[in-house]
C-alpha positions in Angstrom: 68.2 -10.1 36.6 64.8 -11.2 35.1 61.9 -9.1 36.4 58.6 -10.7 37.4 55.0 -9.9 37.7 52.5 -12.0 39.7 55.3 -14.4 40.4 55.9 -15.0 36.6 59.2 -14.1 34.9 59.1 -11.3 32.3 61.4 -12.2 29.4 61.5 -8.8 27.7 62.1 -10.5 24.3 59.5 -9.2 21.8 57.3 -11.8 20.1 55.0 -9.2 18.4 56.1 -5.7 17.3 53.9 -2.9 16.1 55.8 -0.1 14.4 54.0 3.1 13.5 50.9 1.0 12.8 48.2 3.2 11.3 44.7 2.6 10.1 42.7 5.4 8.3 39.1 4.9 7.2 38.8 6.7 3.9 35.0 6.8 3.8 34.7 8.5 7.1 38.0 10.4 6.9 38.7 9.0 10.4 41.9 7.7 11.9 41.1 4.6 14.0 44.7 3.8 14.9 47.5 6.5 14.6 51.2 5.5 14.5 50.9 2.9 17.3 54.2 1.5 18.5 54.1 -1.5 20.9 56.3 -4.5 21.8 54.6 -7.6 23.1 57.0 -9.8 25.0 57.2 -13.5 24.5 55.3 -15.7 27.0 53.3 -12.8 28.5 49.7 -11.7 28.6 49.4 -8.1 27.3 46.0 -6.6 27.8 44.8 -3.7 25.7 42.2 -1.7 27.7 40.4 1.5 26.9 37.1 3.3 26.8 34.9 2.3 23.9 35.8 3.5 20.5 39.5 4.1 20.9 40.7 1.5 18.4 41.6 -1.6 20.4 39.6 -4.0 18.3 40.9 -2.4 15.1 44.4 -2.9 16.4 43.7 -6.6 17.1 42.2 -7.2 13.7 45.3 -5.6 12.1 47.6 -7.9 14.1 45.6 -10.8 12.7 45.4 -9.3 9.2 41.6 -9.4 9.2 41.9 -5.8 8.1 45.0 -4.3 6.5 46.9 -1.4 8.0 47.2 1.8 6.1 50.9 2.1 7.0 53.4 0.7 9.5 54.8 -2.7 10.2 53.8 -5.8 12.1 56.6 -8.3 13.1 56.2 -11.8 14.5 59.2 -13.2 16.3 61.4 -10.8 14.4 59.9 -11.5 11.0 58.1 -8.7 9.1 54.7 -10.3 8.4 52.9 -7.1 7.2 52.8 -8.4 3.6 52.7 -12.2 4.3 49.9 -14.4 3.2 47.2 -13.6 5.8 45.6 -17.1 5.7 49.0 -18.7 6.4 49.7 -16.1 9.1 46.4 -16.8 10.9 47.1 -20.5 11.1 50.1 -19.6 13.2 47.9 -17.8 15.8 44.9 -18.7 17.9 42.0 -16.3 17.8 39.2 -16.1 20.4 36.3 -13.6 20.1 33.4 -12.8 22.3 30.7 -14.6 20.2 33.0 -17.6 19.6 31.8 -18.1 16.0 31.3 -21.9 15.8 30.1 -23.8 12.8 26.6 -24.7 14.1 26.2 -27.8 11.9 29.5 -29.3 13.2 30.1 -31.0 16.6 32.3 -29.6 19.2 35.1 -32.0 18.3 34.8 -31.0 14.6 34.9 -27.3 15.5 38.1 -27.7 17.6 39.6 -29.8 14.8 39.1 -27.0 12.1 42.6 -25.7 11.8 44.5 -29.0 12.3 42.4 -30.4 9.4 43.2 -27.4 7.2 46.9 -28.2 7.9 46.2 -31.8 6.8 47.0 -33.5 10.0 46.2 -37.2 9.9 42.9 -38.3 11.6 44.6 -40.0 14.5 46.7 -37.0 15.4 43.6 -34.7 15.0 41.5 -36.9 17.3 44.2 -37.0 20.0 44.7 -33.2 19.8 41.0 -32.5 20.2 40.7 -34.7 23.2 43.8 -33.2 24.9 42.5 -29.7 24.3 39.0 -30.4 25.6 40.7 -31.8 28.8 42.8 -28.7 29.1 39.7 -26.5 29.3 37.9 -28.8 31.7 35.5 -30.2 29.0 35.7 -34.0 29.3 35.9 -35.3 25.7 33.5 -38.2 26.3 30.8 -35.8 27.5 31.3 -32.9 25.1 33.1 -34.1 21.9 30.0 -35.1 20.1 27.7 -32.3 21.3 26.7 -29.4 19.1 27.3 -25.7 20.0 23.6 -25.0 20.8 23.8 -27.7 23.4 26.3 -25.8 25.5 26.0 -22.9 28.0 27.7 -19.6 27.3 30.6 -20.4 29.6 31.1 -23.8 28.0 31.1 -22.3 24.5 33.9 -19.9 25.6 36.0 -22.8 26.9 35.6 -24.6 23.6 36.5 -21.3 21.8 39.8 -21.3 23.7 40.4 -25.0 22.9 39.8 -24.3 19.2 42.3 -21.4 19.3 44.9 -23.7 20.8 44.2 -26.2 18.0 47.7 -26.3 16.5 49.6 -25.2 19.7 50.2 -21.6 18.4 52.9 -19.5 20.0 50.6 -16.5 19.9 46.9 -16.1 20.9 44.7 -13.1 20.2 41.6 -12.8 22.5 39.0 -10.1 21.8 36.8 -9.6 24.9 36.3 -13.4 25.1 34.5 -13.3 28.5 32.6 -10.0 27.9 29.2 -11.5 27.3 29.2 -13.8 30.3 27.8 -13.3 33.8 30.1 -12.1 36.5 30.3 -15.5 38.4 31.0 -17.5 35.3 33.4 -14.9 34.1 35.5 -15.1 37.3 35.6 -18.8 37.0 36.7 -18.7 33.4 39.4 -16.2 34.1 40.9 -18.5 36.8 40.7 -21.5 34.4 42.3 -19.5 31.7 45.3 -18.6 33.9 45.9 -22.2 34.9 47.4 -23.6 31.7 49.2 -20.3 31.1 51.4 -21.0 34.1 52.8 -24.0 32.1 52.5 -23.3 28.4 53.5 -19.6 28.5 51.7 -18.5 25.3 52.2 -14.9 24.1 48.7 -13.5 24.5 47.2 -10.2 23.3 43.9 -9.7 25.3 41.3 -7.0 24.7 38.9 -5.8 27.4 37.2 -2.6 28.5 37.2 -3.8 32.1 40.2 -2.5 34.1 39.6 -5.1 36.9 39.9 -7.9 34.3 43.0 -6.3 32.9 44.7 -6.2 36.3 43.7 -9.8 37.1 44.9 -11.3 33.8 47.7 -9.1 32.5 51.4 -9.3 32.9 51.4 -5.9 31.3 48.6 -3.5 30.5 48.4 -0.9 27.7 45.8 1.7 28.5 44.8 3.3 25.2 43.2 6.6 24.5 41.8 8.2 21.3 43.3 6.7 18.0 45.0 3.9 20.1 47.5 6.3 21.5 49.2 4.6 24.5 48.5 6.5 27.7 50.5 4.1 29.8 52.1 0.7 29.1 53.3 -1.0 32.3 52.8 -3.8 34.8 49.5 -3.8 36.7 51.3 -3.0 39.9 52.9 0.1 38.4 49.7 1.3 36.7 47.7 1.0 40.0 50.4 2.8 42.1 51.9 5.3 39.6 49.4 6.6 37.0 51.3 8.2 34.1 48.7 11.0 33.7 45.3 12.3 34.6 43.6 10.2 31.8 45.0 6.9 33.4 44.1 8.0 36.9 40.5 8.8 35.8 40.2 5.6 33.9 41.3 3.5 36.9 39.1 5.5 39.2 39.0 5.4 42.9 39.5 2.2 44.9 42.9 1.3 43.5 43.7 -0.7 46.6 40.6 -2.8 46.0 41.7 -3.4 42.4 45.1 -4.5 43.7 43.3 -7.4 45.4 43.4 -8.9 41.8 47.2 -9.0 42.1 47.3 -11.0 45.3 46.4 -14.7 45.7 44.8 -16.5 48.5 48.1 -18.5 48.7 49.9 -15.2 49.6 48.1 -14.8 52.9 48.1 -16.9 56.1 44.9 -18.9 56.2 42.8 -19.4 59.3 42.3 -22.9 60.5 38.8 -24.0 61.2 37.7 -27.0 63.3 37.2 -30.0 61.1 35.9 -33.5 61.5 36.3 -36.5 59.3 33.2 -38.5 58.1 32.8 -41.5 60.4 33.9 -39.8 63.6 31.8 -40.7 66.7 29.0 -38.4 67.7 30.3 -37.6 71.2 33.7 -36.6 69.8 32.2 -34.4 67.2 30.1 -32.5 69.8 33.0 -32.1 72.2 35.2 -30.8 69.4 32.6 -28.2 68.4 32.2 -27.2 72.1 35.9 -26.6 72.6 36.4 -24.8 69.3 34.2 -21.8 70.3 33.0 -21.8 66.7 29.4 -22.1 65.6 30.0 -24.9 63.2 32.4 -27.7 62.1 33.6 -28.4 58.6 33.1 -32.0 57.7 35.8 -33.6 55.5 35.8 -36.9 53.7 38.6 -39.4 54.2 40.7 -37.8 51.5 40.4 -34.4 53.1 37.8 -32.9 50.7 35.3 -30.5 52.4 31.8 -31.9 52.3 29.4 -30.3 54.8 29.0 -27.5 57.3 27.4 -28.8 60.5 26.3 -26.6 63.5 25.1 -27.7 66.9 21.5 -28.0 65.8 22.5 -30.2 62.9 24.6 -32.5 65.2 22.1 -32.8 68.1 19.7 -34.9 66.0 22.3 -36.8 64.0 22.9 -40.5 64.3 26.4 -41.6 65.3 28.9 -41.6 62.4 26.8 -40.0 59.7 28.3 -36.6 59.4 28.0 -36.8 55.6 24.2 -36.5 56.0 23.8 -33.4 58.2 24.2 -29.7 57.7 24.7 -28.0 54.3 27.3 -28.3 51.6 30.0 -25.5 51.6 28.7 -22.5 49.7 32.1 -21.2 48.7 35.2 -23.3 47.9 38.2 -21.5 46.4 41.5 -22.9 45.2 44.5 -21.3 46.7 45.5 -19.6 43.4 42.2 -17.6 43.4 42.7 -13.9 43.8 41.8 -12.0 47.0 39.2 -10.2 44.9 37.6 -13.6 44.1 37.6 -14.4 47.8 35.9 -11.0 48.6 33.2 -11.7 46.1 32.6 -15.1 47.6 32.4 -13.8 51.2 29.6 -11.4 50.5 26.9 -14.1 50.6 28.3 -17.1 52.5 26.6 -18.4 55.7 29.5 -18.7 58.1 31.4 -15.6 56.8 34.3 -17.7 55.6 35.4 -19.2 52.2 36.9 -22.7 52.3 40.3 -22.9 50.6 41.5 -26.1 48.9 44.5 -27.1 46.9 44.5 -28.2 43.2 43.4 -31.7 44.3 40.4 -30.3 46.3 42.1 -31.0 49.7 41.2 -28.6 52.5 43.9 -26.0 53.4 42.1 -23.5 55.6 39.6 -20.7 55.4 39.7 -17.0 54.5 37.5 -14.4 56.2 36.6 -10.8 55.7 39.1 -9.7 58.4 41.9 -11.1 56.4 40.7 -9.3 53.3 40.5 -6.0 55.3 44.1 -6.5 56.5 45.2 -7.1 53.0 43.5 -4.0 51.7 45.2 -1.9 54.4 48.6 -3.4 53.6 48.1 -2.7 49.9 47.1 0.8 50.5 50.1 1.4 52.8 52.3 -0.1 50.2 50.9 2.1 47.5 51.4 5.2 49.6 55.0 4.3 50.4 55.8 3.6 46.8 54.2 6.8 45.7 56.3 8.7 48.3 59.4 7.0 47.1 58.7 7.8 43.5 58.1 11.4 44.4 61.4 11.6 46.3 63.3 10.0 43.4 61.8 12.5 41.0 62.9 15.4 43.2 66.4 14.0 43.5 66.7 13.5 39.7 65.5 17.0 39.0 68.3 18.5 41.1 
């Protein structure tokens, strides 16, 4: 049976293999990576996470042959590529770094087209690929293709960096803290956008971060590294949060594992609360009566396609003209898609006016709301699940030792 994580199948077939990979720095007489052995399965996101200075970036650069290993082997889809032409090898992989590294004198379209042009694709094919990739990362080509890097925000530059890495549809992507220099709100949004295409294209991705919460949210598997890139634990996020391999892992994760597990659960996994709604164009009397009977302090106004448009309370409605619900109240402060994590929902709920986040589907159509009570219930359920799993693992260990 194929195992799964976060609802995605785990193939188990290795796309990247690191065998006794070692990097010694002769000048400093220092071993940055010491006999690292790791298999990265096809179609999965494997996150390397560690305290600073334990060799994760060195490992990434060796995988991409930016620096050469002192000893050991690197395999790609079963082929030993340790001694292959590094330039040819890199063209088979996408590479995204924190600072992106655009050519500032080239437009966004030209930057995204860099590798396809190196591979001598014809101009028509290159142009079509650039537009498709910009659409994939929510950067409409007509608006962004001809801009320059210094005309984009930090989040936009990171999106384009991902598009450029996907330039030739590589089977493997290497991502070195791509969202590390971006504010928390933008980072959450980019993480969610990053996961969207992965559901369909199933790239093999090696992702570096120092943030365990990001690792839990994005990774199908997580490798927690300690000094010299020694693997302290390599497992699914669920297992790492419930069964730490040693004290180093437990200390690195820290307290609040149940809260971290909110990154493993999606809004779609819980039963949403239904809120009283009214469609734009509804008569004034009907709106007021609906609000009165709902025992809520506000209505959610939807347009004719079911998209949330306004919150309107009794004060807003008293002075409103008949049938003009689109002009009263305030716009929703928090709107989440149903594939957002419960941790995303919790972050949104901290500052919203009506203590609920509005949930929509991928087309923006209203599905329900999520409130803090639902998050609390989920935290309790996750904690109880962790305790039960820990107890079961302990009992299994006792039985095996007999």
